[in-house]
C-alpha angles and dihedrals in degrees: 000000000000108000092236091054097044096094089050091049091051091050091052091049090055089054090052092050088050089058099259126138113233139197113188142161121215143157127253135191116231123214089264091053095255117145115232132178122228129187114211127201107185136167130185125233115220130204124224090279093054094253120140108248102167143355129233120198150143129219127204126199105236096168093116092049091050091047091049090050090049093047090046092052091049093048092047089054090047092050092047090053091053092049092050092049097044110359097177148344122237127211143171119214120200110215096196094049092038094223144091112270095182137028127172122239091254087073090077091052093045102041103015094237123117119234090254091055090050092051091047092057089062113168092357094067096093097038091048102042110028117093112257091234090056099043096089094049090046091054091049091050090049091056090045091054093051091052094044127096121254094261098051118100120206120202129203135175115208144145126253126195112242123218089252090059096256126123121244122199114223133187109206127193110196136181139166109281102179140010131194126240090277092054096253117144112253104167137029125209117206143171122201126199121201106243098171091116092045091053090048091050090049089053090049089048091050090050090046092049089049091051089048090049091050090046094050091045093050092044090042092237120154121206131207134183118200119193106202093193094058095022089228117148118196120198129196119235090250091055090050089052091051092052094042100243131129110256108250117233091240093040089236117142122178124234088236090060090051095048091050091056096048115092107263092230091056100039100082094050092043094053093042093049091049091050094049093047091049093050093045096044092243128150107252119231123168143153120213143155129253137186107227111243094227103042105014088232114154114240135176118238130196113202135186124189134189120199126210125204137200127229089277091058092250119142108246103166143020125199121185148160131220135187138185110255097172093119090051091049091049090048090050090049091049090048092050091049091047091049090048092050090049091048092050091046092052094044091048091056090085094160092057126071108220121179138150131221138195121243091271092054098258112149112237102165130036122177128207090258089060089051090053096045101040102025098231118118121231091255090052097045103042110091093023124111117255089241089084090081095051124092118252092254092050091048090051089053091048089239091158092054092047091050091057092047090052091050091050091050099042104021091246141037124204116232114205108153147097114284135191128248123211090260091056096253119136128229135174114252132191118199150114137248114218131184121246115220135186126232090278093054094253114146110245100173144302139286122206125199116189138165133202104248097174095113091043090052090049090049091050091050091050090050091049090049090049092050090048091050090050090052091048092049090048091051090047091050091049090051092048089050092051093048091046092052092046091052093044099041104035110021093035092052092047091052090048089051090049091052091049092052091048089051090051092050091050091052093053096040116104097187118087094209091055091047090051091051090047090053090053091051091047090052090051090047091048090050091048091048092051090046092052091046091051093048090050090048091051092048094048121343108225089216087065089067094037104049105008137249099298096050091042091054091050091051091045092053094048093050095048093043087069089068093051 
């Protein structure tokens, strides 16, 4: 922004942040140092609390218009200076002699020729000095003057060749100065004003108007000019195109035509707002709907009007521009719908805590899921630092700060830890902290999504305990099986061998007392063998491995039923 316009720009920005719509012109400095003019039309967008959340606007380069205005002002001053110094040249042309018999001193300043040089040219003055393209019209006007009455004034614009070879535009006003006794015109009196600057200004104006037309056409702006004194309203071709009407040859469009096109629901407010702005000398800005005259299609229009007043403070003229903003309105509607869908989606995720933070960790959004998970309401959480959900030991370790640094470095930071609820209870949460960026990739803040995983953690622990118990039972069963086989296979076989040897000793023994003792030992050995076999069977019945669970159970029942 140009340094001289910076205070004005800051004042307009304050108006925007206060919720006002602005239209302002200001200068800017380009990279090359060139000064350009831009016209801004900007409106704020408010949230449900009336706070400004974003700005929509359009800027138009009006540098050429400003330059044309500046050039025009300079040239008007230049032209006025010429008029004041030498407002006109005066001459008398004798018809009978076919030459000028008098020229004023301003002739030298205007054409560069002295009076004597003009007289010396005689009848060749016009053929030699008038522009070839103007000669025919000059001759027609000459005949018209001769045939006119003495009171009639005939005007003509034409070019004369100056002594320096340049062309000067003149506006002459001629009338009969003398007549002879028969009433025939003999002399013509004329005054000529130099209009070279005026012609140049007109050319500049035509070029400026053409540039303005091209600018409005390319920007799809329509222009109207309403004369309150004559009640004539002139529309540009582009404005007619926007409203769907055929451009009239005289550019005149009636107020009745306009009011028929405006949406009936918007017309009363539009006319009343225009009236109040006109009476209070305010710049009129309004958005309204129309039904195109040709297709009946509904379109949105943004209009700006400027009123002009006479010395009695009465509005005499209104000039305005309008453009079709239907696409913008549809985009705004789509954006609102998208934001509403996103809001509903976030609010419906009641099992997930979703909240956003500024770069310094201040919470600025808190969904219903966050209320459910953490216990704080939105009113309580917004404005607080995110550290409130961290445990004291994590806060002491600056875990919340480290989490944001990790997200800034990597784009995201996992969050697997115990957190605090409002009531001080702890729960295990699983989530992620992600950076929020604008359309230019600049980080604007963070969003965290977290879920209470306490029940899931408990379930996982229960499952792990169950698996561990299964492993322990399996190990126990394997050990019982090993011990049972060792008792059955090794100790059982040794006892059987012992009993066989005792039987052999008894058979070869000749002494009754020894045989009796051997029988007692055999009985003890038999009892021990049965005991070992029973213990091995209780630890792991061999039949379980031999015939399977069902057959083993049947055998087990039959055997124990004998003791019933």
